[in-house]
C-alpha positions in Angstrom: 44.4 -13.2 -61.9 44.1 -12.0 -59.3 41.5 -14.3 -57.0 39.1 -11.7 -55.0 35.8 -13.1 -52.5 33.1 -13.8 -54.2 30.7 -10.4 -54.3 28.1 -11.3 -51.5 30.8 -11.9 -49.3 32.5 -8.1 -49.9 28.9 -6.6 -50.1 28.2 -8.6 -46.5 31.8 -8.2 -44.6 33.0 -4.6 -45.7 30.9 -2.7 -42.9 33.8 -3.4 -40.3 33.3 -1.4 -37.3 36.7 -0.5 -37.0 37.9 1.3 -34.0 41.6 2.7 -35.7 39.9 6.3 -36.5 38.3 6.2 -32.8 41.1 6.9 -30.4 38.9 7.2 -27.7 39.4 5.9 -24.0 39.7 2.1 -23.6 39.1 1.9 -27.8 40.9 -0.2 -29.6 43.0 1.7 -32.4 45.4 1.4 -35.4 44.1 -2.0 -36.1 44.7 -1.2 -39.3 48.5 -0.7 -38.7 47.8 3.3 -40.4 48.7 5.1 -37.6 53.1 5.0 -38.0 54.8 7.9 -37.0 58.1 6.9 -38.9 61.0 8.5 -41.3 60.9 6.7 -44.2 63.2 4.8 -45.7 64.5 5.5 -49.4 63.5 3.5 -51.9 65.5 0.2 -52.1 66.9 0.5 -49.0 66.8 -1.9 -45.3 65.7 0.0 -42.2 66.7 -0.7 -38.8 65.3 -0.5 -35.0 62.6 1.6 -34.4 60.3 2.2 -30.9 57.7 0.2 -31.3 55.4 3.5 -29.9 56.2 4.7 -33.1 56.1 2.0 -35.7 52.7 0.4 -33.6 51.1 3.1 -31.6 48.5 1.4 -29.2 50.2 -1.9 -29.5 52.0 -4.4 -27.6 55.2 -6.6 -28.7 56.7 -9.8 -27.6 59.3 -12.3 -28.5 58.3 -15.2 -26.7 57.5 -13.9 -23.3 59.4 -10.9 -23.7 58.4 -7.7 -24.3 59.9 -5.8 -26.9 60.5 -1.9 -27.6 61.6 -1.5 -30.5 61.1 -3.6 -34.1 62.6 -3.6 -37.3 61.0 -1.0 -40.1 62.2 -1.9 -43.8 63.7 -5.6 -43.0 63.3 -8.9 -41.6 65.4 -11.0 -39.4 67.8 -13.8 -39.8 67.4 -16.6 -37.8 65.7 -14.7 -34.6 62.2 -14.3 -33.7 61.3 -10.8 -34.7 58.5 -7.9 -35.3 58.8 -6.3 -38.5 56.9 -3.1 -40.5 57.0 -3.0 -43.7 56.5 0.7 -45.0 56.2 3.5 -46.1 58.6 3.0 -49.5 59.2 -0.8 -48.9 60.1 -2.1 -52.4 59.9 -5.8 -51.8 56.7 -7.4 -51.5 54.7 -7.5 -48.5 52.7 -4.9 -48.5 48.8 -6.1 -48.2 47.1 -3.0 -48.0 47.9 0.6 -47.7 51.0 2.1 -46.4 52.0 -0.3 -43.9 52.3 -4.1 -43.0 53.1 -5.9 -39.8 55.3 -9.0 -40.0 55.6 -11.5 -37.3 58.9 -13.7 -37.5 59.2 -17.1 -35.3 62.7 -18.0 -34.8 66.0 -18.3 -32.4 65.2 -16.1 -28.9 67.3 -13.1 -29.4 66.8 -13.5 -25.4 68.8 -16.2 -25.0 67.4 -19.5 -24.4 69.0 -21.0 -27.5 65.2 -22.1 -28.3 62.9 -21.1 -31.1 59.9 -18.9 -29.9 57.3 -17.1 -31.6 56.5 -13.2 -32.1 52.9 -11.8 -31.1 51.5 -8.2 -30.5 48.8 -7.5 -28.4 46.0 -4.5 -27.5 43.2 -4.1 -25.6 40.4 -1.9 -25.7 36.6 -2.0 -25.8 35.3 -4.0 -28.1 32.2 -2.6 -30.3 28.6 -3.3 -28.7 27.3 -4.3 -32.2 30.3 -6.4 -33.0 30.2 -10.3 -33.8 32.8 -11.1 -35.6 36.7 -10.0 -36.7 38.2 -10.2 -39.7 41.6 -9.3 -40.8 44.1 -10.2 -44.3 46.9 -11.8 -43.2 50.0 -14.1 -45.7 51.0 -17.7 -44.8 49.0 -19.3 -41.9 50.3 -20.3 -38.9 49.2 -17.9 -36.0 46.5 -17.9 -33.7 44.3 -15.0 -32.9 42.6 -15.0 -29.1 40.3 -12.4 -27.9 39.7 -12.0 -23.9 42.0 -15.2 -23.6 39.3 -17.1 -26.4 41.7 -18.7 -29.3 39.2 -17.5 -32.1 38.5 -20.6 -34.7 39.4 -18.5 -38.0 37.7 -19.4 -41.1 39.0 -18.1 -44.5 36.5 -16.0 -46.4 38.2 -15.1 -49.9 41.7 -14.3 -51.0 43.2 -11.6 -52.5 47.0 -11.1 -54.8 48.8 -11.3 -52.1 46.4 -12.8 -48.5 43.8 -13.8 -47.2 40.7 -12.5 -45.8 39.8 -14.8 -42.5 37.2 -14.4 -40.4 35.8 -15.0 -36.4 32.9 -15.0 -34.5 33.6 -13.8 -31.3 31.5 -14.4 -28.3 28.5 -11.9 -27.6 29.6 -11.7 -24.3 32.5 -9.6 -25.1 30.7 -7.4 -27.1 31.2 -3.9 -25.2 33.6 -5.1 -22.6 37.5 -4.6 -22.1 39.2 -7.8 -23.6 43.0 -7.9 -25.1 43.6 -9.2 -28.9 46.1 -11.3 -29.6 48.0 -11.9 -32.2 50.8 -14.4 -32.7 53.0 -16.6 -35.1 53.7 -19.8 -33.7 56.8 -20.9 -33.1 56.7 -24.5 -35.3 56.0 -24.7 -37.6 58.4 -21.8 -38.6 56.6 -19.4 -40.8 56.8 -15.8 -41.2 53.4 -14.1 -41.0 52.3 -10.5 -42.5 49.0 -8.8 -41.1 46.8 -6.2 -42.1 43.0 -4.7 -42.5 42.1 -6.1 -38.4 39.0 -4.7 -37.9 35.4 -6.2 -35.8 32.6 -6.9 -38.0 29.0 -6.2 -37.1 27.9 -9.3 -39.0 28.5 -13.0 -38.1 30.8 -15.1 -40.4 29.4 -18.1 -42.0 30.5 -21.6 -40.9 32.7 -23.1 -43.4 29.3 -26.0 -44.5 27.4 -22.4 -45.3 30.3 -21.3 -47.5 30.5 -24.2 -48.9 26.9 -23.9 -49.7 26.9 -20.6 -50.4 29.7 -21.0 -53.5 28.0 -23.7 -54.9 24.3 -21.9 -55.4 26.1 -19.2 -56.6 28.0 -21.6 -59.4 25.0 -23.5 -60.0 22.7 -20.0 -60.3 25.7 -19.0 -62.9 25.5 -22.5 -65.0 22.0 -22.1 -65.2 21.9 -18.6 -66.7 25.0 -19.4 -69.4 22.7 -22.1 -70.3 19.7 -19.9 -71.0 21.6 -18.0 -72.4 23.5 -20.8 -74.8 19.9 -22.5 -75.1 18.5 -18.8 -76.6 
């Protein structure tokens, strides 16, 4: 049975001020990764390296400290750190939403340092003036997200069939400012991370204690309603 975020979360946080549709100068773009310009790989087959400018327009990619110009399409590296994009026509799982999902794999440094390194993507743009939080969907959880050089405190907001919805409040001083967003998978512990549907929201994210109290309140209310029905 598919787990879902509570209705109050869906209603309160669905108003994402995503800049993926606003391609003006200085704005964040392609935050949902759906602007990829890639030739489909035949269903059931693996792809190869493609230019990052085609796979992730608006984003830069790094393996460790080294910037990369290509990423893997419809394939994942074995052993080496890598940035991958799944889609379109990917049939082996991992797509979170839409046609494309981005994968960050830690592993051995392909540039020859003989060390385990992480992988990251980054983009600079103007944070919407109304933004109070950043939200995105991801699988696993050994990663970090920073904005304007500040690591964000990530709070799980809900779950879906193959993802967790995360949110993080952002500093009010970032609103309307040109900042850099960085999503990075950690070199250790070594886990492959999948990302999708990034967006700025005009709603703040409740702290974990507030989430717990709200969930408990909803549970208590539901129990009272069921009890009244049984007593009727």
